[in-house]
N, C-alpha and C positions, 0 to 999 in steps of 0.2 A: 539564719545566723551565717550560713557557708557561703549565699548571696553576698552579703554586707561585706564579709573579709574579704570576698573575691574583688568586689568592686574596689576596697580601700586598695588592695594590692595592685591593680591596676592603675590607680591615681597615683600610688607612690612611683611605681615603674616609670610611669608616663613624665613624672615630676624629675626622676632622676636623670632620662634621657634628655629633658629638656635641658636642665642644669649642665650636664656633660657639654651637650651641643652648645651652649652660651660659651662654656669655659673654652672650648676649642676654638670657636669662631675669636675669642679675645686673644689666644696664644696665636693665632695665623693672621693677624693683622699686618698689612703691608709695614715692613720696616723703612724707616727714614731712606730715600735715594740719595744719590750724589747732588750736591747742590749745584745750582748754575754756574757760580764761580769755579769751583772745582772742575766742572765740565770743561769751560771755555779756558781754563788753565792747565789743562791736561795734556795739551801739546803747545809747543812754542809758536808754531805756524799752522795756519789754514789756509789750505789751497782752495781757492774759489772755482769750482769747476762750471764756468758758464754754460757749459754745454749740456748741463743737466737741468738748468734753471726752468721751473716750470711757472708758466702765467705769462701775461700779457705787458706787465708793467715795468720799470724801472726803477732801481736805485742805484742813483749815479756812483757813489761811492763804493759800492761793491761790483759794479759793472766794470769799473776801471781797474780794480785790483787785481793782482795775481795772488797775492797772499794778505792775510791781516792777520793781527796779534793782539791779543788781551794782557796787558801789563799793569797791573795795580790802576784800573779806571782810567788808562790811557790806551788808547786804539792806535796800532802802528800798522803801516800798510805797506807793500812793494808796489807801488804804481808803474814804475819804470823797468824796463828790463837792463839798460844803463846802470852799471853797479850793483845789479840784484846779487844776492849773496856776501856783499861787503858792506853796503849801505846800513848803517845803524847795526853793526854787527849781523847781519842777515835778517832783521826785523823790518828794515825799511825806515820811513818816516812818520813822525808823530802826525796823525790826521784829522783826530777826534778824542773826545772823553766819553765815558761810557759808565752806564750803572745797570747792575744784572741783579734781578729779585724774581724768584718765584717763578722760574722759566720764562721769564720776559728779558728781554734786552733791549735797553734805550741808547740811543748814542746820539751825539750831538758834533755833527762833523764842522770842522771848521770851515767848509764852504757851503756843502750841501744842507746846511741845518740839521733839524730833528727828523729821527726815523726811529720807530719803535718795532720790535719783532717778537713772534712767539718761538720760542728755541725747543725743539724735538732732538732727541739722540736718536739716531737713525740704527747706530752699530758701533763697534768699539771705536772707531776712527772717523766716523760721518756724522755731521749735525746738520739741520735744516732750520734756515732762518725764514721764518715765513713773514711777509711785512702785510698786515690785514689791511693797510690803507691803499695798497694797489694790487692785493690778492695775488701776489706773486712771491715764491720760494727759491732761494738761493742753496744749494747743497755745497758744504765745504768739509774737504777732507783733512785730519789731523797729521801733521808731522813734528819731528824733532829736526830742529837745525842740523844736526849731525848726520841725519841720514833722508833730508830733503835734496833732491836732484836739482841744483838751480840751474846746471847746465843744460838739462833736458827741456825746462821751462822756458829758458833763453830761445834755444834752436826751434822748438816747437810753436813760438810765437814771433819769429824773427821779422815776420812783417811788421808788427809793432814796433820793435826795435828800430827799422829804418824811417819810423814817423817820430823818432825821439829826436831828431835835430832839424832845425829849420832848412837847413840845405846840406848837401855832400859835395865838396868840393873836390875835383880831378886834381891829384898831386903826383902821379906818377904815370907815365904810359911807356911800356918795354920797346926796346929799339929792334926787338924783334917782332913778326907779325906782320901780314899785310896792310896797307893802307884801307881804310873803310870808312864809312860818313860818321860813324860813332867817335871818332877821333877829334869830331870838332866840337863834342859836346863836354861842356868843363864842370857842369853844376847838374845836381838832380836833386828833386824834392819829393818826397811821398807823403802825401797829404791825410791827415786824421779825419775821422769823420765821414759822413757820408757813407759811401758803400766800402771805405778802405782799401780802393783798388786803382785810386787817380795818383798820377805821378807829373811832375814837370819836367822841363830842360833847359837849360840856358847856354849860349855860347859866349857868354861876356868873359872877359879876361881874366885868368887867376889872380887874387889876390882883391877882387872886387868886394865892396861893402854889400853882403847880402842882402840887406834892407831895401838896395837899389836894382838887383837884380832884374832885367829884363828876361822873362818867361817867354822863349820862343815856341815851346809848343808844349801842349796838354793832353795826354792820353791815359790809358790804363795799363796795371802793372799785375804781375801775378808771381808767387813765389810757390816753388814746389821742392818735393823732395827727390833724391837720388837714392837709389835701392842700394842697402849697404854700407852707406855712410851718414850717419845721424848729423855731421857736423858741416857736410856739403849741401847748399842747396843750387836750386835753379831759379834764375830772375828773367823774367819777359817782360821787354817793353813794348809795348803797341804803337810802332811809328807808321802811321797808314802811308805816310808819303815815301818812305823806304822801307816798308815792311817791318816785321817784327824783329827785334835784336835780343838773341837770346845769349845769356851769360851763365857761369858757374860761380855761384856765391860763395865767398868764403869770408869769416870775420876773423880779422887780424886782431884786435882788440876792442873795447867798448867803444872807441870813436874812429876805427878805421876799417875799412873794407876792401875786399880785392873781388875784381870782376875779371874772369877769364872770358874772352870771346872765342868760342870754337871756330866758328867760320872763317876768322882771319887770323887765329892763332896768337891775338894780342892779349898782353895781360894790363889791368888799370887798377889802380889805388884810389880810393877816394877817402877823403876825412870829413869828420863830422863839423858842422858848424852852426853854432847857436842852440846849445841843449836845452829841450823845454822838459822841465820837472812837472809833472801832471799832479799839481794839487791846487796853485792858483794859475790863472789866464795870463797873468803879465810878467812871470818870474824868471824868463828865459834871456838869456844875452844875446843881442844881434838876432832877437826874433825878426822873420822875414815878413809873416804876415799873420793877421789873426787867426787863429786855426783854433777849430771847434775842438771841444773837449774829446779826449780818446776815450772811446766806451768799447770794450770788449765784446763780440758780437758771437752768436751761435755759428759754427761753422761745421761742415760736412767732414768726414775723413778726407785728408788730401790724399791724392792718388800718387804712389811712387812712381817715379820717373826710370823707366828700367833700363836708361841709357847708361852704359858704362861711363866713368871719367875719361872724357876725350883729351886731357890735357897730354901733350907731348913734354916728356921730360928735355929740358935743355941742359 
């Protein structure tokens, strides 16, 4: 009899523990997480960090965007540095429609067509957009417009800014400085596509139609940093027939740059002609040539130029 009672006790205790275990599991079931729409709308701007891209495929609308924003089914993008921070109240332009559900993002881009992504939350302000069709992931960092450093993005990507005009026309040469070969150059063009390092120059007369310019020379160029000044850059134009030309590059406004030529002490100003908005291929006024779409590329960290500002105050 004691044996039977003991067996019944063991069965009863086992049953109770099993029941408790089931109740604990029911109680600890994962609670609903943030929805994908809440996630995408948690920040006003998502900065596309192309240097962190993983995979060998390309999603064109992400590759050309500096930021994207999700606003009630409409995707906005800052594809250009000209006007960044003011265009579309900081959001940029309307480039696509989107649908978000079950951590999936479907995008119908106005030019590039349909793309689908699996969305992963990496941390509090980083998401991954994985495109299963090309096995490539893009990583986006979230910001509000009020704390996004538009100026940093502009100057960190200034070589793209130079490409956003069909040509740059020289409008000013200082009356100080030694006569030099570059005095004869009246137009510059920085080409998008390819390796993003090709420029052309023309000695055609000022006021010429930029669609009819004769480009006398094609070479490569480079933009670098100057230590201690985030807003001043170096520009090197590789002219084989009279060596490289080195400048200090300053941006006066979204359509005008200043080039200081240290070797001669001359200051030049160039004005952008034929603004190219990177959405459609044929929406630039006075576009000079058929340009390839701008696609941002992975870049190694640029080496700072330790040379101090050599400008002599006049």
